[in-house]
C-alpha positions, 0 to 999 in steps of 0.5 A, a space after each residue: 677119587 675123580 667124579 668127573 664133574 665140574 663142581 668140585 665145591 659142595 653146597 649144603 642143598 647138595 646134602 639135602 640139608 635142612 636150611 636152618 643147619 646150612 645157616 649154622 654151619 655158616 654162621 660157625 665158619 664166620 665166627 671162626 673168620 672173625 676170632 681166629 688168626 692162622 699165624 696169631 691163633 685165637 683172639 681169646 681161649 672162650 671163643 675157641 672153647 665156644 667154637 668147639 663146643 658149636 662144632 661138637 653140637 654141629 657134627 651131631 645135628 649133621 649126623 642125623 641129617 645125613 646119616 643115610 647118604 654121608 659119613 660125617 668125618 669131623 677134623 676141626 678139632 686139633 690133633 
């Protein structure tokens, strides 16, 4: 659905999440960028395991922080 806004990329502040959670989400993304290659996959299986576990924890924290304005649909786990 079109929202008729010029701002399509959302930032943590747009959702009112804490700066700590915003920082942790950013760190999680940076970890993925450092250890995952779109062609070769993960550099080490332990890094994938760590990234998935951290993602699960971040989903739970995010659900708590945005429960009244959003539904969190995690889509980072392989199908």
